[in-house]
C-alpha positions, 0 to 999 in steps of 0.5 A: 826552876829548870825552864826546860821541864815539861811543866815550868815550876819553881817547886822543884817538881823533878825531885818528886818523881811520883808527883811529876808523873801524876801531873804529866798524866793530867797534863794531856787531859788539860790540853784536850779540855783547853782545845774542846772548851777554850777559845773557839776558833783560835787554837791552831792558826793564831799566835798571841802576844801574851805574858808567860810566867817562867818564875816569880821574880818580876822579870820572869813573870812578865815574859812576853812572847808570841805563842799558839794558845795550846802551846802556852806553858802553864806552870806551877809557881809559889811566891817566895817563902816568908822566913819564920812565918807565923799563923796570923789569925784564929785559934792557932794565932802565933804558931808556926804555919803548916807545911803539910795538911793537918788531918783534922782540917783535910776535908775543909781545906780540900773543899776550899781548894776545889771551890776556888779551882772550879772557878778558873776553868769555868770562866774560860768556858763562859768566854770561849765564843767571845773571840768571834765578836772582838772589838779589836786585836788589843781586846782579843789579846787581853781576852786570851791573856785572861784565859791562859792565866785562869788556866794557870790558876787551875794548874795552881789548885791542881798542884795542891790537890795532887801534892797534899790530898792523895787519891782524893786530890787526884780524883778532884783534879779529874772532876775539875775538867769534867764539870762544865759551865752551864751544863745541866747535868754537871754544872760548875759549883758556883752559880755565877760561873754558870751564867753565859758571857756572850757579849763584851759588856758582860765580859768587862763587867765579869772581869770587873766584878766577878774577878774582883771577888776572886781577888777578895777570896784569894786575899783571904786564902793568902792568909792561910796557915797552910803555907803552900796554899798561901804562897800559891794564892799570893802569886795568883793575885799578881795575875788577877790584877790584870783581869780587873784592869781589863774589866775596869778599863773596858767599861771605861772605854765603852763609857767614853765612847758612849759619851762621845756618841751622846754628844754627837746625838745632841745629848738627848738623842738615842745612842743606839741609833748610832750603834753605841751602848746607852747608860741604862744598858751599862747600869743593868749589866753592872747590877747583874754582875755585882749582885751575882758576885755578892752571892759568891761571898756566901751567906751573911751568917755562916758557921763554915766561915767561922770554922775556917777562921777559927782553924786558921784556914781562911782569914780576912782580906789584909788580916794584918791591918786589923787590930785583933786577930783571934776575935773570939768574943768580938761582935759585928752589927748586921742588918737582917730582914725580918717581918718585911723590914730591916732590923739590926743585931749583934752577932759573933764576928767569926760567924760574920766573916763572909760579910766582913769580906763582902764589906771590903769587896763592896768598898773596892767596887765602889771605888772603881765605879767612882772612877767610871763616874769621873768620865761622865763628869768630864764630859759634862753629863749629870748621870752617874752609875751606882752600885745597887743595894746589896739586897738586890737580886740575891740568890744566896743568903738571908735575902734569897727568896725576897725581892728588892729594887736597886735602892733596897726597897722591898717588892712583891713577887708580882711587882718584881716580875713586872719591873725586873727588866728595868734593872737587869738585862733583858733578851732584847738588850742581849739581842741588841748587844750581839747585833753591834758585836756581830762583826769582829774587828781584826785590823790592827789599830781599829776598834768597834764603834761602841768602844774607845781605844785604850790610852796606851798599848801593852808592854810599851807596844803601840796601840796598832801593834799586831797583838794577835796574828794569823799564821800564813 
């Protein structure tokens, strides 16, 4: 990589002048999108202490510096190639991986890349107003780090579209900047990325649960037989880990502060009277973002998922940990909801690949919730957070159109309408959260009343470090 290049990269971009010109033509449109739809109010007069990738080795990936957000150097980085890498699953198992897109799989691969690519700018758009309600400079910096890395992930997908899909790919890259989260006429592809994120509890739950779905999807794509896609997503995973860290620790810090305020209020008191976030409110937001993120895995039974697996396009998370990689005749025991009750059936494993990935995702989420519950335990509280049943609040798959409570008990339409805000955030809940977040905290080392400080700072800096500073 030549670091002086306009677009930092490790793909020898300067040797392909046509591709370089195409991406440099797209770059100003991206910068304009970032200014219009990125963090509002923090574009030109603030410097942010962020990590910028200049290469994929540890030293180059974790390069910290102050930058103005529009001057962040979004680059194109692929993980190092694996010598003699072979296809790890499906009908082509054991054959050499592909360096070009096979014509017969062109449309399927483009669809996968565009869908993944669409989520990246969407989350930036969802979070664009959060800076004006930040609980601390530490949190503000973490928000911006997440945002610039989502932008870099968009660059990663646009590189693949431009490199391997010709005019169709270039058109798709333009479309990625034209759709907008929540836009009535041109919304983002997946519904979770059209939901508003206007408070920090939503943001932390999003980065905990929805970015964890991003992790599971990227892990699946990192197994792909198209080697450039696999190498691109493997490097994206190194950045995705930080996003989930922000979410998990953010909720943990809110929980810790809630416990402190509950003790201050005499255990049975209302922490809202002290400006805190009560446990039922935290559980409601957990329910919402977990259920929305379950939908992102797609339908439980899917011929598309079967085709992606058979053709070697998208594997299972950690495919090498499975004993059998072709699974042509293997079956999966799945629960169905028929005639108002649950029944189990065996279906072909390939058709259940979305559910196999969802199983991994649910287990990973459950481990995170258990870590949160240790905080409640350490303060001597008997209450516990929990994941709702995977049938709860679903808009995609076999449970869409039916209603269940968080325990998976079926509900009538009338009962759901009457009780849904016991389990999901209401307008009044949102109004309360916005009221306690109305005044941002910009003083180094200070934190909003509803959240505890982190255990440590970033990159060995103190907690009261000036992570975001205003230009004089």
